[in-house]
C-alpha positions in Angstrom: 76.5 -232.6 -173.6 79.1 -230.2 -172.2 77.5 -227.1 -170.8 79.1 -223.8 -169.8 77.3 -221.4 -167.4 78.6 -217.9 -167.2 78.3 -216.3 -163.7 79.0 -217.0 -160.1 76.1 -216.2 -157.8 73.1 -217.7 -156.2 71.1 -217.5 -159.5 73.8 -219.5 -161.3 74.0 -222.0 -158.5 70.2 -222.6 -158.9 70.5 -222.9 -162.7 73.4 -225.3 -162.4 71.5 -227.4 -159.8 68.6 -227.7 -162.2 70.7 -228.4 -165.3 72.3 -231.3 -163.4 68.9 -233.0 -163.3 68.9 -233.3 -167.1 70.0 -236.7 -168.6 71.3 -234.8 -171.6 73.9 -232.9 -169.5 77.1 -234.8 -168.9 79.4 -232.0 -167.7 79.0 -228.4 -166.5 81.6 -225.7 -166.3 81.0 -222.5 -164.4 82.8 -219.3 -165.3 83.8 -218.2 -162.7 81.4 -220.0 -160.4 82.1 -219.8 -156.6 83.3 -222.0 -153.8 79.9 -223.8 -153.4 79.2 -224.1 -157.1 82.5 -226.0 -157.3 80.6 -228.9 -155.7 78.2 -229.1 -158.7 80.4 -228.0 -161.6 84.0 -227.4 -162.7 84.8 -223.8 -161.9 87.1 -221.9 -164.2 88.7 -218.6 -163.2 87.4 -216.5 -166.0 85.4 -213.5 -165.2 81.8 -213.1 -166.4 82.7 -209.9 -168.3 85.8 -211.4 -170.0 84.0 -212.0 -173.3 87.1 -212.9 -175.2 88.2 -215.4 -172.4 84.8 -217.0 -172.3 84.6 -217.5 -176.0 88.2 -218.9 -176.2 87.4 -221.3 -173.3 84.2 -222.5 -175.0 86.0 -223.2 -178.3 89.1 -224.9 -176.7 86.9 -227.1 -174.5 84.4 -228.1 -177.1 81.4 -226.6 -175.2 78.1 -227.8 -176.8 75.8 -225.2 -175.2 76.4 -222.0 -173.2 74.1 -220.3 -170.6 74.9 -216.6 -170.1 73.2 -215.7 -166.8 74.2 -212.2 -165.6 73.2 -208.9 -167.1 76.7 -207.4 -167.7 78.0 -210.1 -170.1 74.6 -210.2 -171.9 74.7 -206.4 -172.5 78.4 -206.6 -173.4 77.7 -209.1 -176.1 78.8 -212.5 -174.7 76.0 -214.3 -176.6 76.9 -212.5 -179.9 80.6 -213.5 -179.4 79.7 -217.2 -178.7 77.2 -217.3 -181.7 79.9 -215.9 -183.9 82.0 -219.0 -183.4 79.0 -221.4 -183.7 78.2 -222.1 -180.1 74.5 -222.2 -179.2 73.4 -220.2 -176.2 70.6 -219.4 -173.8 70.4 -215.7 -173.5 69.7 -212.6 -175.6 72.2 -211.0 -177.9 73.3 -207.5 -176.9 70.8 -205.7 -179.2 68.0 -207.4 -177.2 69.7 -207.2 -173.8 69.4 -203.4 -174.1 65.9 -203.8 -172.7 67.7 -204.0 -169.3 70.9 -202.3 -170.3 69.1 -199.0 -170.9 66.2 -197.8 -168.8 65.7 -195.0 -171.3 65.4 -197.5 -174.2 62.9 -199.6 -172.4 60.7 -196.7 -171.3 60.7 -195.2 -174.8 59.8 -198.6 -176.3 56.9 -199.0 -173.9 55.7 -195.5 -174.7 55.9 -196.1 -178.5 54.1 -199.4 -178.3 51.5 -198.5 -175.7 52.8 -201.0 -173.1 51.5 -199.8 -169.7 54.2 -198.2 -167.4 54.7 -195.2 -165.2 54.8 -191.7 -166.7 58.4 -190.5 -167.0 60.9 -187.9 -168.2 64.6 -188.6 -169.2 67.6 -186.4 -168.5 71.2 -186.1 -169.5 71.6 -182.6 -168.0 71.7 -182.5 -164.2 70.5 -178.9 -163.9 67.4 -179.7 -166.1 66.7 -182.7 -163.9 66.9 -180.6 -160.8 64.6 -177.9 -162.3 62.1 -180.6 -163.1 62.1 -181.8 -159.5 61.0 -178.3 -158.4 57.5 -178.9 -159.8 56.9 -182.6 -160.3 54.7 -184.7 -157.9 56.4 -186.3 -154.9 57.2 -189.1 -154.1 59.1 -189.8 -157.3 61.3 -192.6 -158.6 64.8 -191.9 -160.0 66.6 -194.5 -162.0 70.1 -194.7 -163.4 69.9 -195.5 -167.1 72.4 -198.2 -167.1 73.2 -201.4 -165.1 73.8 -200.9 -161.4 73.7 -204.3 -159.8 70.0 -204.0 -159.2 70.5 -200.9 -157.0 70.2 -198.0 -159.4 66.7 -197.1 -158.4 65.9 -194.5 -155.7 62.4 -193.9 -154.4 62.5 -190.3 -153.1 59.8 -189.4 -150.5 60.8 -185.7 -150.4 62.0 -183.1 -152.9 65.3 -182.9 -151.1 65.9 -186.6 -151.2 65.1 -186.6 -154.9 67.6 -183.8 -155.6 70.2 -185.6 -153.6 69.6 -188.8 -155.6 70.1 -186.9 -158.9 73.3 -185.3 -157.7 74.7 -188.6 -156.4 73.9 -190.3 -159.7 74.8 -187.6 -162.2 77.6 -185.7 -160.5 79.0 -188.0 -157.8 78.8 -191.1 -160.1 77.8 -193.5 -157.3 76.7 -195.9 -160.1 79.6 -195.0 -162.4 78.6 -194.1 -166.0 75.3 -195.9 -165.5 74.0 -192.7 -163.9 75.2 -190.3 -166.6 71.6 -190.4 -168.0 68.6 -190.9 -165.7 64.9 -191.5 -165.8 62.6 -189.7 -163.4 59.2 -191.4 -163.2 55.9 -191.3 -161.6 55.6 -193.1 -158.3 53.1 -196.0 -158.7 51.4 -197.8 -155.8 50.2 -201.3 -155.5 51.6 -204.8 -155.0 54.7 -205.8 -156.9 55.0 -209.1 -158.8 58.0 -210.7 -160.5 57.4 -212.9 -163.5 60.2 -214.7 -165.2 59.4 -216.0 -168.7 61.0 -218.2 -171.3 60.7 -216.8 -174.8 62.2 -217.7 -178.2 61.1 -214.5 -179.8 57.8 -215.9 -180.9 56.0 -217.3 -177.9 56.1 -216.4 -174.2 55.9 -219.0 -171.5 55.6 -217.3 -168.1 57.1 -219.2 -165.1 55.5 -219.3 -161.7 55.2 -215.7 -160.3 57.2 -214.6 -157.3 57.4 -211.9 -154.7 60.8 -210.3 -153.9 61.7 -208.5 -150.7 64.1 -205.8 -151.8 64.5 -203.7 -148.7 67.1 -204.8 -146.2 65.0 -204.5 -143.1 61.8 -206.1 -141.7 58.6 -204.5 -142.8 60.2 -203.4 -146.1 62.4 -200.7 -144.4 65.9 -199.6 -145.0 68.0 -199.6 -148.2 67.3 -201.4 -151.4 69.3 -204.6 -151.9 69.7 -207.2 -154.6 67.0 -209.1 -152.7 66.6 -210.4 -149.2 64.2 -213.3 -150.0 61.4 -214.5 -152.2 58.2 -216.6 -152.2 56.4 -218.3 -155.1 53.7 -218.1 -156.3 52.7 -214.5 -155.7 49.1 -214.4 -154.4 48.5 -211.0 -156.1 49.1 -212.6 -159.5 45.7 -214.0 -160.1 44.5 -215.7 -163.3 42.7 -212.5 -164.3 45.9 -210.5 -163.8 48.0 -213.1 -165.6 45.6 -212.9 -168.6 45.8 -209.1 -168.7 49.6 -209.3 -168.5 49.9 -211.7 -171.4 47.6 -209.6 -173.7 48.7 -206.1 -172.6 52.4 -206.6 -171.6 54.1 -209.9 -172.4 53.1 -210.4 -176.0 53.3 -206.7 -176.9 56.8 -206.5 -175.5 58.0 -209.5 -177.7 56.3 -208.0 -180.8 57.8 -204.6 -180.1 61.3 -206.0 -179.8 60.8 -207.9 -183.1 59.5 -204.8 -184.8 62.6 -202.9 -183.6 64.9 -205.6 -185.0 65.9 -206.7 -181.5 64.3 -210.2 -181.3 64.6 -211.4 -177.7 65.5 -215.0 -176.9 66.2 -216.2 -173.4 64.7 -215.4 -170.0 62.8 -212.1 -170.0 62.0 -210.8 -166.5 58.9 -208.7 -166.0 58.9 -206.5 -162.9 55.3 -205.5 -162.5 53.1 -203.4 -160.2 49.4 -204.2 -160.0 47.9 -200.7 -159.8 44.3 -199.6 -159.6 44.4 -199.1 -163.4 45.8 -202.6 -163.9 49.3 -204.1 -164.2 52.1 -201.9 -165.3 55.8 -202.5 -166.0 58.3 -201.2 -163.4 61.3 -202.8 -165.1 62.5 -205.4 -167.5 65.5 -207.7 -166.9 67.2 -209.5 -169.7 67.9 -212.6 -167.6 66.8 -214.7 -164.6 66.3 -212.5 -161.5 68.0 -213.3 -158.3 66.8 -214.5 -155.8 63.5 -215.1 -157.8 65.3 -217.9 -159.7 66.0 -219.7 -156.4 62.3 -220.2 -155.7 61.0 -220.6 -159.3 63.4 -223.3 -160.7 63.0 -225.8 -157.8 59.3 -225.8 -158.8 60.0 -226.6 -162.5 59.1 -230.1 -163.6 60.2 -229.9 -167.2 63.8 -230.5 -168.2 65.4 -227.0 -168.0 68.1 -227.9 -170.6 65.4 -229.0 -173.1 63.6 -225.7 -172.6 66.8 -223.8 -173.1 67.5 -225.6 -176.3 64.0 -225.0 -177.6 64.4 -221.2 -176.8 67.6 -221.1 -178.8 66.2 -223.2 -181.7 62.9 -221.2 -181.9 60.8 -224.3 -181.0 59.5 -223.3 -177.6 55.9 -223.8 -178.8 56.7 -227.6 -179.0 57.6 -227.9 -175.4 55.1 -228.4 -172.6 56.6 -226.4 -169.7 55.2 -227.7 -166.4 55.6 -226.6 -162.8 54.8 -228.4 -159.5 51.6 -227.4 -157.8 53.6 -226.3 -154.8 55.0 -223.2 -153.1 58.5 -222.2 -152.3 60.3 -219.8 -150.0 63.9 -218.5 -150.1 65.4 -216.8 -147.0 68.5 -214.9 -147.9 71.3 -214.9 -145.3 73.6 -211.9 -145.7 76.7 -210.4 -144.1 75.7 -207.9 -141.3 76.0 -204.4 -142.7 74.9 -205.3 -146.3 74.2 -203.5 -148.6 76.8 -201.0 -147.2 79.9 -202.0 -145.3 80.4 -205.6 -144.2 83.1 -208.1 -143.3 83.8 -211.3 -145.1 86.0 -214.4 -144.6 83.9 -216.2 -142.0 83.5 -220.0 -142.3 80.1 -221.3 -143.5 78.9 -224.6 -141.9 75.8 -226.6 -142.2 74.2 -229.0 -139.7 74.2 -232.6 -140.7 70.4 -232.8 -140.8 70.0 -229.8 -143.2 67.3 -230.6 -145.8 67.0 -227.3 -147.6 68.5 -226.4 -151.0 71.2 -223.9 -150.3 72.1 -221.7 -153.3 75.3 -219.8 -152.5 76.0 -216.3 -153.9 79.0 -215.0 -152.1 81.5 -217.6 -150.9 85.0 -218.9 -151.6 86.5 -222.3 -150.8 89.8 -223.1 -149.2 90.3 -226.8 -149.3 87.0 -228.4 -148.3 85.9 -225.4 -146.3 83.6 -222.6 -147.4 84.0 -218.9 -146.4 81.8 -215.8 -146.9 83.0 -213.6 -149.7 80.1 -211.2 -150.4 77.1 -209.2 -149.0 74.4 -211.6 -150.0 75.9 -214.9 -148.9 73.3 -217.6 -149.7 69.6 -218.4 -150.0 67.9 -221.2 -148.0 65.1 -222.6 -150.1 62.3 -225.0 -149.2 59.2 -226.2 -151.1 56.0 -227.4 -149.7 52.3 -227.9 -150.6 51.4 -224.6 -149.0 53.1 -221.3 -148.7 52.8 -221.2 -144.9 54.6 -224.6 -144.7 57.3 -223.4 -147.2 58.0 -220.3 -145.2 58.2 -222.1 -141.8 60.4 -224.8 -143.3 62.8 -222.3 -144.9 63.2 -220.4 -141.6 63.7 -223.5 -139.6 66.3 -224.8 -142.1 68.1 -221.4 -142.0 68.8 -222.1 -138.4 71.0 -225.0 -139.6 73.2 -222.7 -141.6 75.9 -220.9 -139.7 78.5 -218.1 -140.2 79.6 -215.2 -138.1 77.8 -211.9 -138.6 74.9 -213.6 -140.4 71.9 -211.4 -141.0 68.4 -212.2 -142.4 65.0 -210.6 -142.5 62.4 -212.3 -140.3 59.3 -211.5 -142.3 59.9 -213.1 -145.8 56.5 -214.3 -147.0 54.5 -212.4 -144.3 52.8 -210.1 -146.7 51.9 -212.9 -149.1 50.5 -215.0 -146.3 48.3 -212.1 -145.1 46.9 -211.8 -148.7 46.1 -215.5 -148.7 44.3 -215.2 -145.3 42.1 -212.4 -146.7 41.0 -214.5 -149.7 
């Protein structure tokens, strides 16, 4: 079958790498893809948000199945457009993608259907938001309502920092129109867990849990990023916690979306915090998370394409989704200065004895050479029987990947390993 994958980052590289393993998949097109993805798929210079261009390409090239991976095209209605011309897709239609597209929608939904989350208030008026900050408890979390490349969340430790965040979002428009409306919510404490799940709108099949490392610096310091590395599974996500999440969060979320006439099909990402009162939802994503996907999919045993077809067809209950009894670690290598100012255009080279899977997010090709073209450049991924082994292997393999001004955290997996040692 001829498959089209919309997107061009590390997540898409991991998805394409897994789809290539399916005997049913004969050809893969990536729109737009990137310089490294071009080694695994035919890249087409059509932007992920060019809904009309994507649909036209799919029709003209007789695409049998489409995978829409990033949040923007999902929220903008790429799946709706492809469905309208008879092309089956993996991914939610826009009415369901709103679960990520609007923080206010998702918070109000959780409140209405008693899904555990942080207490919150919403604001469209900056002065009212600033007045609220005079009396609310600090620290506090401030979120832009709309999409912001995973960066529209500020944890304010002081009242002054909170006010600055509100002004930056609502007045200075640092996140564009996404910050016109905001959510101010209670600061929760506890370990964070990411759980990607397959759902066809009826059943939910959680994937292996993972732990993301969002802050740019060692020891979880510095600015929030799109993710500096991940490990899987997450040791905080015990069987007991998983059972509670299924009963109190996962199934209720699917039922709520159905009740609201927004049936969700695709990959639903649950960003969770394990608080003293139990697991609570920090955020939903309407798609595979990045870099979580880079550690979860290498552990998947079942044919990813068959799962995606079952999700689209509403037959997920008939598929036995299996994962390897192993662990994985992804070390992200970024451009020095990310997530703020950084330089690009440096050649990326690999040692001949490189064994890791390398999923590339920000790179362009010139001839047969690869050059950096983004902040997060690539993820170096290794799997192993134990997490300790996976972490050591990922770091040793990252030494075989080279580009000027490369930067990485040195403590990916450290917190997870400490938890395992205490058990």
